[in-house]
DRENKOLLUM-849314 format. One record per residue (C-alpha): x, y, z; chain; residue in one letter; residue number from 1. Coordinates in steps of 0.001 Angstrom, whole numbers, m for minus. Each point is the difference from the previous one (the first is absolute). Last residue first. Layout:
REM DRENKOLLUM-849314
{{X, Y, Z}, 'A', 'A', NUM},
...
REM end
This chain:
REM DRENKOLLUM-849314
{{m22700, 77839, m135662}, 'A', 'L', 444},
{{m834, 3203, 1805}, 'A', 'H', 443},
{{m3670, 717, 614}, 'A', 'I', 442},
{{m889, 3676, 470}, 'A', 'G', 441},
{{m2576, 475, m2740}, 'A', 'I', 440},
{{2505, 1534, m2435}, 'A', 'R', 439},
{{2581, m2664, 881}, 'A', 'K', 438},
{{m2462, m2687, m1002}, 'A', 'M', 437},
{{m553, 1685, m3364}, 'A', 'F', 436},
{{3701, 325, m824}, 'A', 'W', 435},
{{890, m3536, 1097}, 'A', 'F', 434},
{{m2947, m1391, m1989}, 'A', 'L', 433},
{{881, 2047, m3079}, 'A', 'L', 432},
{{3587, m1274, 59}, 'A', 'A', 431},
{{m1129, m3601, 545}, 'A', 'I', 430},
{{m2515, 242, m2859}, 'A', 'F', 429},
{{2609, 1456, m2354}, 'A', 'I', 428},
{{2469, m2776, 875}, 'A', 'A', 427},
{{m2626, m2725, m420}, 'A', 'N', 426},
{{m1060, 1378, m3369}, 'A', 'N', 425},
{{3608, 223, m1185}, 'A', 'V', 424},
{{1053, m3498, 1082}, 'A', 'L', 423},
{{m3221, m1655, m1148}, 'A', 'S', 422},
{{185, 1741, m3369}, 'A', 'G', 421},
{{3626, m1076, m368}, 'A', 'W', 420},
{{m896, m3622, 707}, 'A', 'T', 419},
{{m3308, m134, m1904}, 'A', 'S', 418},
{{1016, 2048, m3046}, 'A', 'L', 417},
{{3292, m1898, m26}, 'A', 'L', 416},
{{m1746, m3339, m393}, 'A', 'D', 415},
{{m891, m2559, 2657}, 'A', 'T', 414},
{{1165, m3553, 743}, 'A', 'E', 413},
{{3634, 996, 569}, 'A', 'M', 412},
{{m516, 154, 3757}, 'A', 'T', 411},
{{531, 2373, 2925}, 'A', 'L', 410},
{{m935, 3267, m1686}, 'A', 'C', 409},
{{m3633, 489, 1054}, 'A', 'G', 408},
{{705, m332, 3728}, 'A', 'I', 407},
{{2982, 2338, m355}, 'A', 'Y', 406},
{{m1366, 3296, 1305}, 'A', 'L', 405},
{{m2270, m1674, 2545}, 'A', 'M', 404},
{{2880, m2044, 1387}, 'A', 'P', 403},
{{2212, 3129, 158}, 'A', 'L', 402},
{{m2501, 1837, 2213}, 'A', 'W', 401},
{{1750, m965, 3244}, 'A', 'L', 400},
{{3134, 1913, m1034}, 'A', 'I', 399},
{{m2126, 3145, m157}, 'A', 'L', 398},
{{m276, m116, 3808}, 'A', 'S', 397},
{{3432, 1625, 336}, 'A', 'P', 396},
{{m993, 3351, m1565}, 'A', 'V', 395},
{{3295, 1909, m427}, 'A', 'H', 394},
{{2468, m2901, m385}, 'A', 'A', 393},
{{m2894, m1933, m1505}, 'A', 'A', 392},
{{165, 2292, m3029}, 'A', 'L', 391},
{{3464, m1339, m864}, 'A', 'Q', 390},
{{m1125, m3606, 457}, 'A', 'L', 389},
{{m3006, 727, m2224}, 'A', 'V', 388},
{{2371, 1311, m2683}, 'A', 'Y', 387},
{{2091, m3179, 209}, 'A', 'R', 386},
{{m3043, m2175, m688}, 'A', 'F', 385},
{{m1182, 2236, m2838}, 'A', 'V', 384},
{{3429, m251, m1619}, 'A', 'G', 383},
{{43, m3789, 372}, 'A', 'S', 382},
{{m3243, m371, m1933}, 'A', 'L', 381},
{{1071, 2450, m2717}, 'A', 'L', 380},
{{3486, m1482, m325}, 'A', 'L', 379},
{{m1538, m3422, m600}, 'A', 'G', 378},
{{m2258, 1443, m2692}, 'A', 'Y', 377},
{{2974, 1757, m1596}, 'A', 'L', 376},
{{1944, m3261, m178}, 'A', 'L', 375},
{{m3008, m1772, m1510}, 'A', 'S', 374},
{{m226, 2729, m2665}, 'A', 'F', 373},
{{3625, m713, m902}, 'A', 'L', 372},
{{m859, m3658, m612}, 'A', 'I', 371},
{{m3156, 1135, m1799}, 'A', 'G', 370},
{{2328, 1126, m2783}, 'A', 'G', 369},
{{m175, m3649, m980}, 'A', 'Y', 368},
{{m3364, 800, m1533}, 'A', 'G', 367},
{{m1000, 3550, 925}, 'A', 'F', 366},
{{m3732, m21, 723}, 'A', 'N', 365},
{{m882, m3702, 25}, 'A', 'V', 364},
{{3283, m743, 1808}, 'A', 'Y', 363},
{{m323, 2598, 2758}, 'A', 'G', 362},
{{m3588, m1077, 492}, 'A', 'E', 361},
{{1299, m3458, 849}, 'A', 'G', 360},
{{2330, 1508, 2589}, 'A', 'L', 359},
{{m2952, 1996, 1380}, 'A', 'P', 358},
{{m1957, m3275, 249}, 'A', 'S', 357},
{{m2798, m993, m2377}, 'A', 'L', 356},
{{m3209, m922, 1773}, 'A', 'N', 355},
{{m2086, m2936, 1140}, 'A', 'I', 354},
{{m2936, 536, 2382}, 'A', 'S', 353},
{{m2909, m939, m2227}, 'A', 'T', 352},
{{m3624, 968, 558}, 'A', 'N', 351},
{{m147, 2285, m3013}, 'A', 'E', 350},
{{1129, m2861, m2223}, 'A', 'S', 349},
{{3219, m977, m1726}, 'A', 'Q', 348},
{{1353, m2808, m2134}, 'A', 'P', 347},
{{3761, 301, m642}, 'A', 'L', 346},
{{1274, 1103, m3410}, 'A', 'T', 345},
{{2013, 2860, 1442}, 'A', 'T', 344},
{{611, 3718, m597}, 'A', 'F', 343},
{{m3425, 1512, m591}, 'A', 'R', 342},
{{m2331, m2216, 2005}, 'A', 'R', 341},
{{2422, m514, 2891}, 'A', 'I', 340},
{{768, 3717, 195}, 'A', 'N', 339},
{{m3677, 1019, m258}, 'A', 'E', 338},
{{m1203, m2298, 2771}, 'A', 'Y', 337},
{{2896, 747, 2339}, 'A', 'G', 336},
{{m1917, 1193, 3049}, 'A', 'G', 335},
{{433, 3734, m61}, 'A', 'T', 334},
{{m2447, 2162, m1898}, 'A', 'Q', 333},
{{968, 2652, m2544}, 'A', 'P', 332},
{{m1607, 3457, 539}, 'A', 'K', 331},
{{m3196, 242, m2034}, 'A', 'N', 330},
{{m1790, 2210, 2563}, 'A', 'P', 329},
{{2967, 2416, 184}, 'A', 'W', 328},
{{m685, 2901, 2384}, 'A', 'M', 327},
{{m1952, m2165, 2453}, 'A', 'L', 326},
{{2640, m2705, m538}, 'A', 'R', 325},
{{2550, 2283, 1651}, 'A', 'P', 324},
{{3200, 618, m2023}, 'A', 'V', 323},
{{3235, m515, 1979}, 'A', 'F', 322},
{{m228, m3801, m170}, 'A', 'P', 321},
{{m28, 86, m3831}, 'A', 'Y', 320},
{{3334, 1774, m489}, 'A', 'I', 319},
{{2507, m2762, 811}, 'A', 'F', 318},
{{m2165, m2476, m1913}, 'A', 'S', 317},
{{622, 2135, m3077}, 'A', 'L', 316},
{{3483, m1505, m43}, 'A', 'L', 315},
{{m1543, m3354, m913}, 'A', 'V', 314},
{{m919, 1422, m3399}, 'A', 'D', 313},
{{3737, 127, m647}, 'A', 'G', 312},
{{354, m1561, m3422}, 'A', 'N', 311},
{{m2973, m2384, 240}, 'A', 'A', 310},
{{1967, m2531, m2039}, 'A', 'Y', 309},
{{m2039, m1213, m2933}, 'A', 'S', 308},
{{m2357, m2948, 314}, 'A', 'E', 307},
{{243, m3168, m2105}, 'A', 'H', 306},
{{3768, m473, m289}, 'A', 'M', 305},
{{979, 2735, 2480}, 'A', 'P', 304},
{{m1285, m1211, 2422}, 'A', 'V', 303},
{{m2166, m3130, m166}, 'A', 'K', 302},
{{2500, m2698, 987}, 'A', 'T', 301},
{{1724, 2243, 2551}, 'A', 'M', 300},
{{m3362, 884, 1564}, 'A', 'A', 299},
{{m777, m3686, 482}, 'A', 'S', 298},
{{3371, m443, 1684}, 'A', 'G', 297},
{{m664, 2925, 2346}, 'A', 'I', 296},
{{m3414, m1354, 992}, 'A', 'M', 295},
{{1118, m3631, 334}, 'A', 'I', 294},
{{3221, 1055, 1710}, 'A', 'G', 293},
{{m1990, 1620, 2772}, 'A', 'Q', 292},
{{m256, m3465, 1528}, 'A', 'N', 291},
{{m1221, 417, 3586}, 'A', 'F', 290},
{{m3044, m2245, m452}, 'A', 'R', 289},
{{2358, m2608, m1478}, 'A', 'V', 288},
{{1215, m864, 3499}, 'A', 'F', 287},
{{m3473, m534, 1392}, 'A', 'S', 286},
{{m816, m2280, m2944}, 'A', 'L', 285},
{{3277, m1897, 485}, 'A', 'F', 284},
{{m473, m426, 3748}, 'A', 'L', 283},
{{m3594, m1096, m552}, 'A', 'H', 282},
{{989, m2659, m2519}, 'A', 'D', 281},
{{2971, m1236, 2037}, 'A', 'V', 280},
{{m1871, m500, 3234}, 'A', 'N', 279},
{{289, 1742, 3339}, 'A', 'L', 278},
{{m3155, 2071, 142}, 'A', 'L', 277},
{{m2658, m2629, m648}, 'A', 'K', 276},
{{2134, m2437, 2021}, 'A', 'E', 275},
{{m570, 2313, 2957}, 'A', 'P', 274},
{{m3546, m1383, 424}, 'A', 'H', 273},
{{m1175, 1428, 3334}, 'A', 'T', 272},
{{1534, 3397, m755}, 'A', 'L', 271},
{{m1281, 31, m3583}, 'A', 'R', 270},
{{m3563, m993, 931}, 'A', 'D', 269},
{{m171, 2422, 2912}, 'A', 'T', 268},
{{1152, 2855, m2218}, 'A', 'L', 267},
{{m2540, m886, m2688}, 'A', 'L', 266},
{{m2854, m352, 2487}, 'A', 'D', 265},
{{823, 3308, 1680}, 'A', 'S', 264},
{{120, 1826, m3332}, 'A', 'M', 263},
{{m3292, m1595, m1045}, 'A', 'L', 262},
{{m1639, 1104, 3237}, 'A', 'G', 261},
{{1407, 3508, m299}, 'A', 'A', 260},
{{m1543, 448, m3441}, 'A', 'N', 259},
{{671, 3362, m1596}, 'A', 'G', 258},
{{m1604, 1223, m3214}, 'A', 'T', 257},
{{1512, 1272, m3232}, 'A', 'R', 256},
{{m2058, 1061, m3012}, 'A', 'E', 255},
{{1247, 3578, m196}, 'A', 'G', 254},
{{3245, m1111, m1602}, 'A', 'R', 253},
{{m1894, m1699, m2822}, 'A', 'Q', 252},
{{m288, m3686, m937}, 'A', 'H', 251},
{{m1151, m1066, 3451}, 'A', 'G', 250},
{{2141, m754, 3024}, 'A', 'W', 249},
{{m1008, m1961, 3119}, 'A', 'T', 248},
{{122, m3689, m967}, 'A', 'N', 247},
{{2852, 161, m2506}, 'A', 'Y', 246},
{{1780, 2481, 2264}, 'A', 'R', 245},
{{77, m2479, 2877}, 'A', 'Y', 244},
{{1085, m2912, m2199}, 'A', 'E', 243},
{{2854, 2003, m1514}, 'A', 'G', 242},
{{1177, 1516, 3265}, 'A', 'K', 241},
{{m54, m3148, 2141}, 'A', 'I', 240},
{{3310, m1643, m880}, 'A', 'S', 239},
{{1778, 3219, m966}, 'A', 'Q', 238},
{{m725, 1462, 3423}, 'A', 'I', 237},
{{1167, m3143, 1804}, 'A', 'L', 236},
{{3178, m183, m2059}, 'A', 'L', 235},
{{671, 3663, 748}, 'A', 'L', 234},
{{m520, m598, 3728}, 'A', 'F', 233},
{{2355, m2990, m104}, 'A', 'V', 232},
{{2697, 2139, m1641}, 'A', 'F', 231},
{{m539, 2859, 2454}, 'A', 'A', 230},
{{254, m2459, 2898}, 'A', 'L', 229},
{{3281, m1343, m1381}, 'A', 'S', 228},
{{1400, 3512, m458}, 'A', 'V', 227},
{{m989, 947, 3559}, 'A', 'F', 226},
{{1546, m3175, 1443}, 'A', 'I', 225},
{{3213, 587, m1950}, 'A', 'T', 224},
{{154, 3566, 1291}, 'A', 'K', 223},
{{m329, m1260, 3564}, 'A', 'T', 222},
{{2781, m2568, m514}, 'A', 'R', 221},
{{2257, 2582, m1633}, 'A', 'I', 220},
{{m390, 2131, 3108}, 'A', 'T', 219},
{{m1912, 3266, 22}, 'A', 'L', 218},
{{1978, 3004, 1148}, 'A', 'P', 217},
{{m426, 1191, 3610}, 'A', 'N', 216},
{{m1066, 3652, 203}, 'A', 'L', 215},
{{m2960, m743, m2246}, 'A', 'R', 214},
{{m1486, 2697, m2235}, 'A', 'G', 213},
{{1185, m1530, m3281}, 'A', 'A', 212},
{{m1710, m3299, 867}, 'A', 'A', 211},
{{m3323, 1707, 698}, 'A', 'S', 210},
{{247, 1841, m3300}, 'A', 'F', 209},
{{653, m3106, m2100}, 'A', 'I', 208},
{{m2578, m2050, 1934}, 'A', 'V', 207},
{{m2710, 2639, m474}, 'A', 'L', 206},
{{880, 255, m3681}, 'A', 'L', 205},
{{m456, m3769, m356}, 'A', 'M', 204},
{{m3381, 142, 1740}, 'A', 'I', 203},
{{m1002, 2804, m2363}, 'A', 'W', 202},
{{1204, m2022, m2979}, 'A', 'F', 201},
{{m1856, m3199, 874}, 'A', 'F', 200},
{{m3363, 1614, 760}, 'A', 'L', 199},
{{201, 2224, m3081}, 'A', 'E', 198},
{{788, m2990, m2197}, 'A', 'G', 197},
{{m3073, m1955, 1041}, 'A', 'F', 196},
{{m2610, 1890, m2010}, 'A', 'M', 195},
{{m3226, m2007, 341}, 'A', 'G', 194},
{{m1924, 3243, 454}, 'A', 'A', 193},
{{m2186, m825, 3009}, 'A', 'Q', 192},
{{2257, m2595, 1614}, 'A', 'I', 191},
{{3077, 2189, m425}, 'A', 'T', 190},
{{m1952, 3006, 1273}, 'A', 'Y', 189},
{{m960, m1898, 3147}, 'A', 'T', 188},
{{3607, m1119, 534}, 'A', 'V', 187},
{{1229, 3585, m309}, 'A', 'L', 186},
{{m2732, 1281, 2310}, 'A', 'V', 185},
{{864, m2601, 2648}, 'A', 'A', 184},
{{3735, 769, m233}, 'A', 'F', 183},
{{m580, 3725, 421}, 'A', 'V', 182},
{{m2387, m529, 2898}, 'A', 'T', 181},
{{2450, m2303, 1780}, 'A', 'T', 180},
{{2816, 2523, m432}, 'A', 'L', 179},
{{m2221, 2787, 1338}, 'A', 'I', 178},
{{m1135, m2018, 3014}, 'A', 'L', 177},
{{3558, m1117, 773}, 'A', 'V', 176},
{{1230, 3588, m388}, 'A', 'R', 175},
{{m2547, 1374, 2436}, 'A', 'Y', 174},
{{2480, 1074, 2664}, 'A', 'L', 173},
{{1908, 1753, m2777}, 'A', 'S', 172},
{{3729, m723, m33}, 'A', 'G', 171},
{{606, 2587, m2714}, 'A', 'S', 170},
{{1764, m2639, m2110}, 'A', 'Y', 169},
{{m2856, m2508, 41}, 'A', 'Y', 168},
{{m2908, 2429, m298}, 'A', 'A', 167},
{{1679, 1954, m2809}, 'A', 'Y', 166},
{{910, m3178, m1878}, 'A', 'F', 165},
{{m3567, m1298, 337}, 'A', 'A', 164},
{{m1380, 3376, m1087}, 'A', 'S', 163},
{{2110, m378, m3154}, 'A', 'I', 162},
{{m2028, m3088, m861}, 'A', 'F', 161},
{{m3324, 1808, 338}, 'A', 'L', 160},
{{1404, 3009, m1831}, 'A', 'C', 159},
{{91, m2212, m3097}, 'A', 'Y', 158},
{{m3794, 204, m106}, 'A', 'A', 157},
{{220, 3777, m525}, 'A', 'P', 156},
{{1872, m685, m3273}, 'A', 'L', 155},
{{m2267, m2821, m1213}, 'A', 'T', 154},
{{m3364, 1648, 532}, 'A', 'G', 153},
{{m546, 3736, m432}, 'A', 'L', 152},
{{3267, 869, m1753}, 'A', 'I', 151},
{{m335, m3103, m2154}, 'A', 'T', 150},
{{m3255, 1236, m1503}, 'A', 'P', 149},
{{m3058, m2156, 811}, 'A', 'A', 148},
{{m682, m2961, m2321}, 'A', 'T', 147},
{{301, m2531, 2841}, 'A', 'P', 146},
{{m2793, 1724, 1974}, 'A', 'V', 145},
{{m735, m2442, 2845}, 'A', 'F', 144},
{{3496, m1327, 600}, 'A', 'T', 143},
{{2151, 2997, m955}, 'A', 'K', 142},
{{m2360, 2431, 1743}, 'A', 'V', 141},
{{31, m2059, 3192}, 'A', 'S', 140},
{{3756, m487, m268}, 'A', 'F', 139},
{{487, 3754, m207}, 'A', 'G', 138},
{{m2220, 643, 3010}, 'A', 'L', 137},
{{1916, m2610, 1990}, 'A', 'L', 136},
{{3307, 1540, m1045}, 'A', 'G', 135},
{{m1034, 3513, 967}, 'A', 'I', 134},
{{m1160, m1314, 3388}, 'A', 'I', 133},
{{3262, m1900, 543}, 'A', 'L', 132},
{{2050, 3015, m1072}, 'A', 'L', 131},
{{m1711, 2131, 2640}, 'A', 'V', 130},
{{454, m2742, 2592}, 'A', 'F', 129},
{{3732, m299, m773}, 'A', 'S', 128},
{{382, 3772, 231}, 'A', 'A', 127},
{{m1280, m41, 3585}, 'A', 'A', 126},
{{3408, m1251, 1184}, 'A', 'K', 125},
{{1682, 3234, m1057}, 'A', 'K', 124},
{{2098, 796, 3086}, 'A', 'D', 123},
{{2168, m3119, m366}, 'A', 'Q', 122},
{{m99, 193, m3792}, 'A', 'L', 121},
{{3320, 1818, m498}, 'A', 'Y', 120},
{{1863, m2432, 2261}, 'A', 'A', 119},
{{m1201, m2986, m2032}, 'A', 'T', 118},
{{720, 1799, m3272}, 'A', 'A', 117},
{{3548, 716, 1174}, 'A', 'D', 116},
{{399, m3669, 947}, 'A', 'Q', 115},
{{m1228, m977, m3467}, 'A', 'I', 114},
{{2539, 2288, m1641}, 'A', 'Y', 113},
{{2708, m1318, 2330}, 'A', 'L', 112},
{{m754, m3592, m1014}, 'A', 'L', 111},
{{558, 1040, m3606}, 'A', 'H', 110},
{{3699, 350, 730}, 'A', 'P', 109},
{{1437, 3352, m1138}, 'A', 'R', 108},
{{2759, m19, m2604}, 'A', 'K', 107},
{{m1980, m2504, m2064}, 'A', 'S', 106},
{{m1963, 2522, m2068}, 'A', 'D', 105},
{{2958, 1194, m2072}, 'A', 'N', 104},
{{1484, m3485, m161}, 'A', 'K', 103},
{{m3082, m1189, m1868}, 'A', 'R', 102},
{{663, 2247, m2992}, 'A', 'L', 101},
{{2, m2736, m2637}, 'A', 'W', 100},
{{m2286, m2289, 1975}, 'A', 'F', 99},
{{m3342, 99, m1815}, 'A', 'L', 98},
{{1550, 1090, m3289}, 'A', 'G', 97},
{{2414, m2929, 48}, 'A', 'I', 96},
{{m2922, m2380, 501}, 'A', 'H', 95},
{{m1841, 1528, m2961}, 'A', 'F', 94},
{{3203, m237, m2053}, 'A', 'T', 93},
{{253, m3694, 825}, 'A', 'S', 92},
{{m3701, m606, m699}, 'A', 'Y', 91},
{{336, 1482, m3479}, 'A', 'A', 90},
{{3295, m1828, m646}, 'A', 'P', 89},
{{m1582, m3378, 861}, 'A', 'L', 88},
{{m3410, 824, m1501}, 'A', 'T', 87},
{{1150, 862, m3522}, 'A', 'Y', 86},
{{2300, m2808, m1139}, 'A', 'S', 85},
{{m1869, m2123, 2547}, 'A', 'F', 84},
{{m3081, m267, m2189}, 'A', 'Y', 83},
{{1828, m520, m3286}, 'A', 'T', 82},
{{2233, m2747, 1385}, 'A', 'A', 81},
{{m2952, m1711, 1692}, 'A', 'S', 80},
{{m2118, m135, m3143}, 'A', 'E', 79},
{{m3298, 1881, 32}, 'A', 'V', 78},
{{m3605, m630, 1076}, 'A', 'P', 77},
{{869, m2158, 3040}, 'A', 'M', 76},
{{m2464, m2810, 678}, 'A', 'S', 75},
{{1904, m2390, m2290}, 'A', 'A', 74},
{{3022, 250, 2306}, 'A', 'P', 73},
{{m1715, m1969, 2786}, 'A', 'F', 72},
{{2616, m1358, 2426}, 'A', 'V', 71},
{{3251, 1789, m827}, 'A', 'W', 70},
{{m1394, 3114, m1703}, 'A', 'Y', 69},
{{m2394, 322, 2941}, 'A', 'T', 68},
{{3001, m20, 2346}, 'A', 'I', 67},
{{1491, 2971, m1837}, 'A', 'A', 66},
{{m3363, 1824, m182}, 'A', 'P', 65},
{{m474, m363, 3787}, 'A', 'V', 64},
{{3515, 1203, 837}, 'A', 'L', 63},
{{402, 2974, m2339}, 'A', 'L', 62},
{{m3010, 2314, m360}, 'A', 'I', 61},
{{m2246, m951, 2912}, 'A', 'E', 60},
{{2604, m1033, 2569}, 'A', 'L', 59},
{{2475, 2695, m1027}, 'A', 'A', 58},
{{m2720, 2661, 314}, 'A', 'A', 57},
{{m1018, m1367, 3413}, 'A', 'I', 56},
{{3636, 147, 1132}, 'A', 'F', 55},
{{554, 3573, m1176}, 'A', 'S', 54},
{{m3217, 1283, 1572}, 'A', 'I', 53},
{{888, m1636, 3324}, 'A', 'C', 52},
{{3511, 1450, m78}, 'A', 'E', 51},
{{m1529, 3417, m663}, 'A', 'L', 50},
{{m2318, m377, 2979}, 'A', 'L', 49},
{{2636, m1319, 2417}, 'A', 'A', 48},
{{m438, 2580, 2755}, 'A', 'I', 47},
{{3454, m747, 1383}, 'A', 'R', 46},
{{1956, m2628, 1904}, 'A', 'E', 45},
{{m3047, m2026, 1041}, 'A', 'G', 44},
{{m641, m1261, m3513}, 'A', 'V', 43},
{{3256, 693, m1853}, 'A', 'R', 42},
{{1253, m3596, 69}, 'A', 'H', 41},
{{m3320, m1414, m1207}, 'A', 'V', 40},
{{m82, 2486, m2885}, 'A', 'F', 39},
{{3642, m565, m926}, 'A', 'T', 38},
{{m443, m3768, 18}, 'A', 'Q', 37},
{{m3032, 312, m2276}, 'A', 'F', 36},
{{1835, 2405, m2320}, 'A', 'T', 35},
{{2890, m2467, m309}, 'A', 'Y', 34},
{{m2335, m2938, m655}, 'A', 'L', 33},
{{m1634, 1945, m2821}, 'A', 'S', 32},
{{3423, 718, m1510}, 'A', 'L', 31},
{{914, m3688, 152}, 'A', 'A', 30},
{{m3274, m1082, m1613}, 'A', 'V', 29},
{{326, 2554, m2810}, 'A', 'A', 28},
{{3642, m1015, m513}, 'A', 'L', 27},
{{m1036, m3634, m373}, 'A', 'A', 26},
{{m2591, 1015, m2589}, 'A', 'E', 25},
{{2547, 2156, m1839}, 'A', 'T', 24},
{{2531, m2835, m60}, 'A', 'G', 23},
{{m2489, m2405, m1484}, 'A', 'T', 22},
{{m1552, m2977, 1755}, 'A', 'C', 21},
{{m666, m2806, m2502}, 'A', 'Y', 20},
{{m154, m2615, 2748}, 'A', 'D', 19},
{{346, 1410, 3489}, 'A', 'V', 18},
{{2754, m1429, 2208}, 'A', 'C', 17},
{{3263, 1446, m1330}, 'A', 'Q', 16},
{{m1046, 3479, m1123}, 'A', 'I', 15},
{{m2418, 488, 2887}, 'A', 'A', 14},
{{2566, m1273, 2497}, 'A', 'L', 13},
{{2633, 2383, m1363}, 'A', 'L', 12},
{{m2271, 3040, 284}, 'A', 'F', 11},
{{m1174, m1005, 3487}, 'A', 'A', 10},
{{3637, m330, 1111}, 'A', 'L', 9},
{{786, 3454, m1379}, 'A', 'A', 8},
{{m3028, 1376, 1834}, 'A', 'C', 7},
{{1117, m1569, 3283}, 'A', 'V', 6},
{{3496, 1420, m515}, 'A', 'L', 5},
{{m1432, 3455, m704}, 'A', 'L', 4},
{{m2069, m102, 3183}, 'A', 'R', 3},
{{3016, m1081, 2027}, 'A', 'K', 2},
{{1965, 2978, m1350}, 'A', 'M', 1},
REM end
């Protein structure tokens, strides 16, 4: 009830205090605030992955576009009323899909799943070392052979992070060494590739899981500190990311080089000159970085007036992950290049990182029928989560693989081919890894 009252107050304040604020914009802000409160409240009570996904989606699709309409409306490709006529109901159905059947997986506290995994791993402490080695090999392939198939690079590399969970919850005597190694490799990869999102999201997943495994719930004060640190960390990343990539990236994906000295200089400069972080221009630029409304709005101006609806092409994304690239050399690539080129008027290059979200794909395929598609997408993500909980009743350690399953689904900055492909490929890899390790006498 308190959360609803806070949201109602935010709605009224937006209407009264912001010039030209519309009811839909105020509602978008209030709904975003509700998902944020829910996420913070659930951290520590449960494995708040779905709450995290819901909040990030609200931030990128509702909150940031609404505020952009207030302060810089000319940057938005479509009128506010048109934009929110689709995104508000689409996000709402997505949120409903995520939590429609939540009561079915809430009968057993998530803390008990983690405690079961802890007990299960007590005689399997060597598993963390095995996963660490697999992860290091995967990161080596990913770093030095960036064009290598995902199954040889990215997927094994994820085992590095899971080894940290295994080491921590099994109580391994070498857990500090393993955790330090994992963090060092992640930082090294961030410097080498200039991809800061992976660093942020894996740290966030670590906090979410660590909080859910605590016997004593986190206090509001502790949660506030974590949220504040996350906000400062994001500001820091956004402050240095552009300059770092400008000096280390070429025009093609293969033309990326790391520069630890430059990274150190940039961090030192920002920390010794905090005014470069805490100023209106930087805050606005950092804020706009999360604006999925530009992509969705651009798609709404082009489709169907200049580009016909795709009429379900997006559904093929559910099939692609099951067909190996070796059998289909021309299999569609992830990364968003084709979606942005076809459905929007935004400039695009091979070295870009922008993409059309699954909710945006719902629109370009089905028009306002994408609202129903958003519901189904939410149900899909929540259904996988509940299925893992069911499997964890038989293989308790599976609960620790949830971060790997969902690492590609946390934001609305990637298309369905990327999110669903990540989910399926990760699940297949995990199943094969469990099967193979069991065959050679190692139980994960």
